C-alpha positions in Angstrom: -3.9 19.5 -41.2 -2.3 17.2 -38.7 1.4 17.5 -37.8 3.2 14.7 -35.9 6.0 15.4 -33.6 8.0 12.3 -32.8 10.2 12.4 -29.7 12.1 9.1 -29.0 9.3 6.5 -28.7 6.3 8.8 -28.4 4.2 10.9 -30.8 2.3 14.0 -30.1 0.0 15.6 -32.7 -0.8 19.2 -33.6 -4.1 19.8 -35.4 -4.3 23.1 -37.4 -7.8 24.5 -37.0 -7.2 27.4 -39.4 -6.8 30.3 -37.0 -5.4 28.3 -34.1 -3.8 25.0 -33.1 -4.9 22.0 -30.9 -2.3 19.7 -29.3 -3.0 16.0 -28.6 -0.7 14.9 -25.6 2.6 16.5 -24.7 5.1 13.7 -24.8 8.0 13.2 -22.4 9.6 16.1 -20.4 12.0 17.0 -23.2 9.3 17.2 -25.9 8.3 20.7 -24.9 11.0 22.5 -27.1 9.9 20.5 -30.2 6.3 21.4 -29.6 7.0 25.1 -29.0 9.3 25.2 -32.1 6.5 23.7 -34.3 4.0 26.2 -32.9 6.3 29.0 -33.7 6.9 27.7 -37.2 3.1 27.5 -37.8 2.6 31.1 -36.6 -0.7 30.3 -34.9 -1.7 30.3 -31.2 -2.1 27.0 -29.4 -5.6 27.2 -27.8 -6.2 23.7 -26.5 -4.1 20.8 -25.1 -6.0 17.5 -24.9 -4.5 14.7 -22.8 -5.5 11.1 -23.8 -4.4 9.7 -20.3 -2.2 10.5 -17.4 1.0 8.5 -18.1 4.1 10.6 -18.0 5.1 10.0 -21.6 1.8 11.9 -22.5 1.9 14.5 -19.8 5.7 15.0 -19.4 5.8 18.4 -21.1 2.3 19.6 -20.0 3.5 22.2 -17.5 6.1 23.6 -19.9 3.7 23.9 -22.9 0.9 25.3 -20.7 3.2 27.9 -19.1 4.5 29.0 -22.6 1.1 29.1 -24.4 -1.6 29.5 -21.8 -3.7 26.9 -23.7 -6.6 25.3 -21.9 -6.1 21.8 -20.7 -8.7 19.1 -21.5 -8.8 15.5 -20.1 -11.4 12.9 -19.2 -13.0 13.5 -15.8 -11.5 10.2 -14.5 -8.0 11.4 -15.2 -8.2 14.9 -13.7 -7.0 14.2 -10.2 -4.0 12.1 -11.3 -2.9 14.6 -14.0 -3.2 17.6 -11.6 -1.3 15.7 -8.9 1.5 14.5 -11.2 2.0 17.6 -13.3 0.8 20.5 -11.0 -1.3 21.7 -13.9 -5.0 22.4 -13.6 -7.3 20.6 -16.0 -9.5 23.4 -17.3 -12.1 21.3 -19.1 -13.0 17.8 -17.8 -14.8 15.8 -20.5 -16.8 12.6 -20.7 -17.8 10.1 -23.3 -19.7 11.7 -26.2 -18.5 15.3 -25.6 -17.1 17.2 -28.6 -14.3 19.6 -28.2 -12.5 21.5 -31.0 -14.3 19.3 -33.5 -13.0 16.1 -31.8 -15.5 13.6 -30.4 -14.5 12.0 -27.1 -14.7 8.2 -26.7 -14.1 7.0 -23.2 -12.0 3.9 -23.5 -11.1 2.6 -19.9 -8.6 -0.2 -19.7 -5.2 1.1 -20.3 -6.1 3.7 -17.6 -9.5 4.5 -16.0 -10.0 7.7 -18.0 -8.2 6.8 -21.3 -9.9 8.5 -24.3 -9.8 8.3 -28.1 -10.5 11.4 -30.1 -12.2 11.4 -33.5 -11.7 14.3 -35.8 -15.2 14.3 -37.2 -14.2 16.2 -40.4 -11.3 14.1 -41.5 -12.0 10.7 -39.8 -8.6 10.8 -38.1 -8.8 8.8 -34.8 -6.2 9.6 -32.1 -6.0 6.4 -30.0 -3.5 7.3 -27.3 -2.3 4.0 -25.9 -5.3 1.8 -26.7 -3.1 0.3 -29.4 0.3 0.8 -30.9 1.8 0.4 -34.4 4.9 -1.6 -35.2 6.1 -2.6 -38.7 2.9 -1.7 -40.4 0.7 -3.7 -38.0 -1.4 -2.7 -35.0 -0.9 -4.4 -31.6 -2.3 -4.0 -28.1 0.0 -2.2 -25.6 2.1 -4.7 -23.6 0.0 -5.8 -20.6 2.4 -4.6 -18.0 1.6 -1.0 -19.0 -2.2 -1.2 -18.7 -4.2 -1.0 -15.5 -6.6 -3.6 -16.9 -5.2 -5.3 -20.0 -8.3 -7.5 -20.7 -10.6 -4.4 -20.5 -8.3 -2.7 -22.9 -8.8 -5.6 -25.3 -12.5 -5.0 -25.2 -11.9 -1.3 -26.0 -9.9 -2.3 -29.1 -13.0 -4.2 -30.3 -15.1 -1.0 -29.6 -12.9 1.0 -32.0 -14.6 -0.8 -34.8 -17.9 0.9 -33.9 -16.3 4.3 -34.7 -16.5 5.8 -38.2 -12.8 6.4 -38.6 -10.5 6.5 -41.7 -7.0 6.7 -40.2 -5.4 6.0 -36.9 -2.9 8.1 -35.1 -1.3 6.2 -32.2 1.0 7.6 -29.5 3.6 4.9 -30.3 4.5 3.9 -33.8 3.6 5.2 -37.2 0.2 6.7 -38.1 -2.0 4.2 -40.1 -3.3 6.2 -43.1 -4.2 3.3 -45.4 -6.5 0.3 -44.6 -6.8 1.4 -40.9 -10.1 -0.4 -40.3 -8.8 -3.6 -41.9 -5.7 -3.4 -39.6 -7.9 -3.0 -36.5 -10.0 -6.0 -37.6 -6.8 -8.0 -38.0 -5.7 -7.1 -34.5 -9.1 -8.0 -33.0 -9.0 -11.4 -34.8 -5.5 -12.1 -33.5 -6.6 -11.3 -30.0 -9.7 -13.5 -30.3 -7.4 -16.4 -31.4 -5.4 -16.0 -28.3 -8.4 -16.8 -26.0 
C-alpha cells in the first residue's frame, strides 16, 4: 500500500511493507509533523527513509523524521556528502544503480542532480521518479531547466525511464499517474524530441 502526503507543492510517499513502513523523501521543513502523524495513524514503525536527491524540498524534514523514528537513511552514493552537509544527518546506506533495498530497485538517473535516483517497487510496478519529471493537469513534463544541474542530461534520463518495467508513476511534484503511465512518458519523450 502506498500513501501520499502532500505538503504545499511537494509529495512524499509512505510504503506499507506489512510489519513496517518505508518513506520516500521527507518534503520541506514543515512536512515532518504530517509524516509523523501518518506513521502514528498506521501504527507501524518507520524503518527506512530513502532520499531521491539532496534538494531541500526532499530533505527538509530529514533530521526531524530521523530523530523521531531512528529509521535508517538511504541515498545514492553521489548525494551522500551534500545530504550530510545540508541536513547534518548521516546517510546509513549509500546505494548505487541496480541495488535493491526494501523491495525497491534503484535506478541512478543523473541530470537533475548527480545522484538522482528513481525507485521501482518490483512487486507493484510503482515507479517513484523524484524530480526526473513532474505532473501537471494530467500530463508529464520535465522539471524546469533552472532547477536541474544538467537539464539536457535529465532529458536523456526521461527516455531511459521507458526501459523500466513500471505500471504507475509517483512524482515528487504533481499527481501520481496511475493510468496509462507508460503512454504519458512516451508523449513527454516525443514532445522533447520535437523541441530539438
